[in-house]
C-alpha positions in Angstrom: 0.0 0.0 0.0 1.2 3.5 -0.9 0.6 6.3 1.6 -0.3 9.8 0.6 -0.3 11.7 3.9 2.3 10.3 6.3 4.3 7.2 7.1 2.8 3.7 6.7 -0.9 3.4 7.2 -2.8 0.2 8.3 -5.5 -0.5 5.7 -7.9 -1.8 8.3 -10.5 0.8 9.1 -9.9 2.7 5.9 -12.7 3.3 3.5 -12.8 3.2 -0.3 -14.0 6.3 -2.1 -17.6 5.1 -2.4 -17.8 4.3 1.3 -16.3 7.6 2.4 -18.6 9.5 0.1 -21.6 7.7 1.4 -20.5 8.3 5.0 -20.3 12.1 4.2 -23.5 12.2 2.2 -21.6 13.0 -1.1 -21.0 11.3 -4.4 -17.7 9.7 -5.4 -17.4 12.2 -8.1 -17.6 15.1 -5.6 -14.9 13.5 -3.5 -12.6 13.1 -6.6 -13.3 16.8 -7.5 -12.4 18.0 -4.0 -9.2 16.0 -4.2 -8.4 17.6 -7.6 -9.0 21.0 -6.0 -6.6 20.1 -3.2 -9.4 20.2 -0.5 -8.7 16.6 0.4 -5.9 14.1 0.2 -6.8 10.4 0.8 -5.1 8.8 3.8 -3.6 6.1 1.6 -3.8 4.2 -1.7 -4.2 0.5 -1.9 -2.0 -1.9 -3.9 -4.6 -1.6 -6.7 -4.2 2.2 -6.4 -7.7 2.7 -4.9 -8.1 5.8 -2.8 -8.5 5.0 0.9 -9.9 7.4 3.5 -9.8 7.5 7.2 -12.2 9.0 9.8 -10.4 12.3 9.6 -11.0 12.4 5.9 -14.6 11.6 6.3 -15.0 14.4 8.9 -13.2 16.8 6.5 -15.7 15.8 3.8 -18.6 16.5 6.1 -17.1 19.9 7.0 -16.7 20.7 3.3 -20.3 19.7 2.6 -21.7 21.7 5.5 -19.7 24.8 4.5 -21.0 24.4 0.9 -24.6 23.3 1.5 -25.5 24.8 4.9 -23.4 28.0 4.9 -23.3 28.7 1.2 -19.5 29.0 0.9 -17.9 28.7 -2.5 -15.2 26.1 -3.0 -12.6 28.8 -3.2 -13.8 30.2 0.2 -13.8 26.6 1.6 -10.2 26.2 0.3 -9.2 29.3 2.3 -10.9 28.1 5.4 -9.3 24.7 5.1 -5.9 26.2 4.5 -6.2 28.1 7.7 -7.3 24.9 9.5 -4.3 23.0 8.1 -1.9 25.8 9.0 -3.2 26.0 12.5 -2.7 22.2 12.8 0.9 22.5 11.5 1.4 25.4 14.0 0.0 23.3 16.8 2.6 20.6 16.1 5.4 23.1 15.7 4.4 24.8 18.9 4.8 21.6 20.9 8.0 20.6 19.0 9.9 23.7 20.2 10.7 25.3 23.6 11.9 28.6 22.0 9.7 31.3 23.4 10.2 33.5 20.3 9.2 30.7 18.0 6.2 29.9 20.1 5.2 33.5 20.1 5.4 33.6 16.3 3.3 30.5 16.0 0.6 31.9 18.3 0.6 35.2 16.4 0.1 33.3 13.1 -2.8 31.4 14.8 -4.4 34.7 15.8 -4.0 36.0 12.3 -5.7 33.0 10.9 -8.6 33.2 13.4 -9.1 36.8 12.4 -9.1 35.9 8.7 -11.8 33.2 9.4 -13.8 35.6 11.4 -13.7 38.2 8.7 -14.8 35.6 6.1 -17.7 34.5 8.3 -18.7 38.1 9.0 -18.7 38.9 5.3 -20.9 35.8 4.7 -23.3 36.9 7.5 -23.5 40.4 6.0 -24.4 39.1 2.6 -27.0 36.8 4.0 -28.5 39.6 6.1 -28.7 41.8 3.0 -30.6 39.0 1.3 -33.0 38.7 4.3 -33.5 42.5 4.3 -34.3 42.5 0.6 -36.8 39.6 1.0 -38.4 41.3 3.9 -38.8 44.5 1.8 -40.5 42.4 -1.0 -42.7 40.8 1.6 -43.8 44.2 3.0 -44.5 45.6 -0.5 -46.6 42.5 -1.3 -48.5 42.7 1.9 -49.2 46.4 1.3 -50.6 45.5 -2.2 -52.7 42.7 -0.6 -54.1 45.1 1.9 -54.9 47.7 -0.7 -56.6 45.2 -3.0 -58.5 43.7 0.0 -59.8 47.2 0.9 -60.7 47.9 -2.8 -62.4 44.5 -3.1 -64.4 45.1 0.2 -65.4 48.6 -1.0 -66.5 47.3 -4.4 -68.5 44.5 -2.7 -70.1 47.0 -0.3 -71.2 49.3 -3.1 -72.6 46.4 -5.2 -74.5 45.2 -2.1 -76.0 48.7 -1.6 -77.5 48.7 -5.1 
């Protein structure tokens, strides 16, 4: 078996692409596409060159799906968020691998910068969604105003016809 992430991987417990996709509620095609975009790397490859995924990969697929479907992020935005996640993970490992206070400070400052970047992306998304809610509320108000005017007009017309 050939590994694609780190040292050797035990194939037991690993899922083929169809199984990983089903676990995450995606299609195999979507998983392959996310791999092509660099959003995901399979944990390993089998002797037959099948992609093999571990539980971390399945969780990442679920995260990608939630960002795409539930939060409405584009794949480019998801890539940025995932890069921040990956960099923080690398920073976490580097932080614990060093005792140099200056290096630890640099790592923590990078982590803060990445958190701030993610917060800004999320705020931008919230603002766009709020603008959409506001626009829809405006349309709803205008429609309700028209309904009220037509209801009044219909009632007045029905009242004048009944008086005849």
